[in-house]
N, C-alpha and C positions, 0 to 999 in steps of 0.2 A: 793562255797563261804561260809566261816565259819561264824558263829554267836556266839559270846562269851559275857560274862559279867564279870565285876569286882566288887567285893563286896564293900559295904559301909565301911567307916573307922572302924578300929577295936574299939570295945567298944561302938559303936552306938547301941541304944536300940530302935528298931522299935515297933510300936504298936502291941498289941496282934493279932496274926494270920496274920500279914502282912508279905509278902515275904521279906526276909532279904537281900540277895545279888542280887537276880534277880528281878528287879523292872519292867522295861519295857519289858524285854525279858524273858518270862517264860521258864523253862527248856525243855518244849516240846511245839509243836504247839497246840494251843487251838482254833481249828476251830469251834467246836460246842459250843453252849451256855452252855451246861452242863459242858463241860471241862473248859470253861472259868470261870464259877462260882465256880467250885471246887478249882481252883487255887487262884483266886482273891477275892472270896466271893461276896455276893450280893451287889447290888448298891442301896444306899438310894437316895431319892429325893434330888434335889439341896438344897432346903430350903433357907431361907433368910440369913443364916450365911455363905454360901459357898463362896460367893465373898470375904468376909472379911478373910476367911480362906486361900483363894488363895493369897490374898495380904500379909498375914502374912508369907506364905511359901516362898515368894521372887521369885516365878516362873517367868521366862522370856521365850519369844517365841523361838522356836527351828528351825524356818524356815530360819534364816539368820540374820535378824536385831536384834534379842535378845531384843525386846521391852518388858517392864513389862506387863505381861498378865492381871493382875487385872485392870490396867489402860485402856487397850484396851476393856476389857469386860464392864467396867463401862461406857465408852463412848457410846457404843451401847445400853446398858441397859437404858440409860437416854432418849431414843427415842422410837418410836412406830413402829409396823409392821416390826420387824427386820427379817433378814435372816442370817443363819449361813452357811459359806462355809468352809468345811474341806479340806485344801490344801494338797494333796498328789501328786501333779504334778511332783515334783522332776526333774527340768530341768538340774541340774548339772550332767554332764556325769559321774563323779567319785563318785557319791553318790548313796547308796542303802538302806539307813536306813529307809526311809519312805516305800519303797516297802517291806522290811523285816517286818516292823511292821504290815502293812496291810494284808500281807499273813500269818503271824505267829500269830498275835493277833487281828483279825478284830473286835472282840466284844469290846476290850478295846478302839479302835479308836471310835467305835460307841457309847460306854458309854460316852466318853468325849464330843463327838459332841452333844449328847442329853442333857447332863448337861449344856453345854454352851448355848444351845437353851433355856433351862429353865431359866438360869440366865438373859439372854437378852430379854426374852419374845418372842422368835421366835417359829413359828409353822412349819418351814421348814428347813431341813438340806440338803445341796448339797455337796456330796463328789466328788471332782475333782481329777482325776488321769490322768496319761500320756496315750495317745492312744496306745493300744496294751499291756497294763500292765497286768501281770498275776494276779494282785490283783482284777481285776474287777469281775470275776465269784465268787471268794471267798467272797468278800464284798456283792455281791448280794444275795448269799446263806445265809449269816449271817443276812441280812436285812429281808429276807423271814422268817427265823427261828424266829427272834424276833417278827415279826408280828403275827406269829402263836401262840406265847405265850402271845401276848398282852403286850409285854415288854416295848414298847415306846409309848409316847403320841404325837410324832411329825412325820411328813412325811419325810422320808429319801430316797434320790435317788442318784445314782452314774452316773456321766458323765465323758467321756474321752475326753481330749483336745489335742491341737497341741503339738508336740514334739520340741518346740523351747526353746532356753536357757532363754529368758526373759519372756516366756509365763506364768511362774509360779509366776511372780510378782503380787501382789494383785490387782492393778488396771488393769493389763492385763487380769487377770481372770474375773474380773467384766465386762470388755469390751466384752470378748468372750461370757460370759453367757448372755449378753444383745444383742447378735447377731452380734457383730462386730469382728474385728481382735483381736487376743490375743496379743495386744501390750500395753505397759504401757501408761497411760494417764497423762497429765499435771494436777497437783493438786494445789489448791482445786477445787471442793469438793473431799474429801477423801471417801473411801467406807463406813466408819462408819456414814458419813453424808448423802450420796446418792450413793447407790451401785446397787445391782441387782434389776431390775425393778424400780429403783428410790428409793428403800427402804434402811434404815440403814442396813449395812451388816458387820458382823464380819467374817473376813478371818483369819483363824488360822491354822497353820501347824498341821498335824496329830500327831506328837510326842508331841506337847504341849497339845493337847486334851487328849492324854493318861495320861499325868501327872495330868491333872485336874481330871480324873477318879480315879487316885490313891490317890490324896489329899482328895477327897470326901470320900474315904473309910478309910484312915489311918491317915489323919490329917496333919497339917503343921509341927508339931514337928517331926513326922516321916520323912517327906520329907527333913527337914533341917538336919537330922542326917547324911546325905552324903553331900559332897562338902565343901564349905567354908562358913564363916559367911556372907560374902558379896554376894557370889554367891552359894547358896545352891542347893542340888539335884545332879542328875546324868544327863548325856547327851549321846546320841548315836553318835559314830563316825564311818565313813567308812574308813578303812585302806587299802591301796593298794600300789603297787610298790615293793620295795626291802625288803619284809618280807616273812617269810615262810607260814604264815597263814592269807592271806588277808581276810577281812570280816567286819562285823558290830559288834562293841564292845560297851558295856555300861560302862562308866567310871564316877567317881566322878569329878565334876567340881573342878579345881585346881590341877589336877594330872599333874605330870611332863611328858613332851613330850617324854623323853627318856624311861620312864617306860611304857608308852602306846605302843611305838614302840616295846619294849621288850615283851609285852604281845602277840604280833603277831609273835614272833620269829625273830624280826629284831635286828641287831646290828648297832648302830649308827656309829661305827668305819668303817663299810662297806659302809656308805652312804656319799654322798657329800652334800646333802641338803634335807630338808623336807618341803613340801608345806602344810601349815595349812590354812584351810578355803576355799579350792577349787580354782576354776579359778578366784574368786573374792578375794582370799586370798593373802598370802605373803610367799615367800620362806625364810626359816630360815636355816642358816648353821648347819650342823649336829653336829658340835662342840659345839653349843649352846643349844642342845636339853635338856641336864641335867638341865640347868638354865631357861628353858622356861616352864612357867606354863600355862596350858590349861584353861584359864578363860578369859572372855570377857575383863575385865579391864586390866589384865596383857598384853594381846595381843594388845589391842588398844594403850597402852602406848608405845609399840614397833612399832607402825605403821601398825599393822595387825588386825586380827579379827578371831574369831572362826567360824563365818558364820554358815553354815548348818552342820558343823562337818566333813569336808573332810580332810583327812591326806594322802599325797602321799609321799612315801619315794623314793628318787632318788639314785640309786646305783652309786658307784664310777666307776665300771667297766661295760662295755657293753652299756652304754647310754651316751648321751650328753645332759646335762641339758639346755644348751643354745639352741640347735636345737629343743628340745622338747618344750621349752617355746615359741620359735618363731612360731612353728606349731600351738600351742594353741592360740597365739596372733592373727594369721591369722583367725582361726576358730571363735574366739570371735568377730573379726571385721566383719566377714560375717554374724554373728548372730544378728547384730544390727537391730532395728525395722524400720530404714529408716525414722525417724521422725525429727531428729535433726542434725544440722551441725557437732557437736562434734563427733557423732557416725558415720555418713556417710563419712565424710572427715577425721576427726582426727584419728579415729581408723584404717582406711585403711592406712593412712600415717605411723602410729606407726607400724603396721604389716609389712609394706614394709621396714622400717628401721631395724626392727628385722631380717628380711630375709637378709638384707645387712650385718649385724653383722655375720651371719652364713656363708655367702659366703666369708667374709673377708673385714672388714672395714679398709682398709689400710690408708686412710687419716683421719680417726676418725670423719668424718663429720656426719655419721649416729648416732654415739653415742652421739655427741653433740646435734643433733636435738632431739633425744629421750629424753634427760634430759629436754629440753625446752618444748616439746610437752606434756610430762607426767605432768609437773607442771601446764600446762594450762588446763588440762582436769578436774581437781578437781572441783566438784560442778556444772558441766555443764550437760545439757540434761534433758529429762523428767523423767528419772529414774536414778538409781545408776550404770548403765552399764559403762559409761565412767570412773567413779571413781574406779570401781572394776578392769577394765582392766589396768588403770594407776597404781594401787597398784601392781598388778601382774607383770607388765612389769618393774616397777621401782626396785622391789626386784630381778627380774631376772637378770638385768644388774649389780646389786650390788653383788649378791651372786655368779654369774657365771662370774665374771670379769676375772679370769684366763682363762676360756674358750674363752672369747672374744679376749684376747691377742693371744691365740694359733691359733684361726681362722684368726686373722689379719696377722699372720706370715705364716700360712700354708694353708689357705683356708678351705673349708668344710672338716669335719672329715670323714674319709673313713672306719674306723674300729669300728664304733659304729652305726650299722644300726637299732638297736632296738628302738622302740618308747614306751613310758611308759603311757602317758595320752591319753585317748580316745577322738577323735573328730568325733562323729557320724554324719552321713548324716541326715539332718532334713527335715521336710516337709514344708507345708504352714502355714499360720497364722490362719486357721479356722479348 
């Protein structure tokens, strides 16, 4: 799996000694603390001005919700006895960015986590990863090395959690760390109010923490040299599907979707559609890729979102976008936490209707039901799972409307046996 970067916009002037084009992804693995410091430089203490600097940078969280990071930090910093949770659980099957960061630049993740702890007054950092992740031994060696140098003033530990789709949602992580199932909780209270062991808890994605470490070193002006005025900085995306070089890429926010696909050796003319935002995202016709800007605001105006930065390119040949989407819809329905009617009953019905479209919806009843059910899903449930599935399915039936018609006339396709999007077997909730 390739890992590449895209430089900041031409003419941007980073701070002295700051890495220019490769921000989050160094040109080589920086496993040791010495290698890490050689590339990124030493890390200053958080200091009273770092929170203001993060606010000036415009940094937003990279875990999916894209919430302003400074606002989240301030909410926890206003309380006492805080805990910091570095979220690297990465439940999205098509995402690899967090795993790449933790294995390639573990000290950058830990730098950001310790800085966040200083800002909110926490003495404990918990790094949560997916069970079986190759990042665990790398992170643990990095923590041991930092301890031997006396590099951190906080206690850091790594824990591995369940491999379920919604287990990485912040309230699900808190539930699991408190000894329960890794299932989302009804809110309030939110984790910043009462989280791990009843204490105020900051749950922040590991990529966001890496950005904090870079802003602390090089400043908000350097950070804003990439991206757009409204959405500054870079973001990691995981590209897969019909591209020559699938992998994790670092791009400036605001980049054109067609350019990003081209970075990985993909040709939009060879694609039928592109999924942006992962299984909670939206399908976009490949013909619109040149007009699609990869920014939170632009995608939201079109009914989608950037999410955790997953991009899946659906080829025209050898694959059926409708069948693949139906398979993912069934997997998402089975990944529900079993706590709410919309998930338990609604998602199962939606997945069943999607399967009917694939087998041939001759009387158009399934398509009509889908339109109704999807509209009823929005804003329901303890978490955003119903919303995400509804968005994914709604754009599937819109973008693959020609496939729906073909299946209606001819039944299941027989010449496209390939599947594109992974639907892994998952375990329990603990």
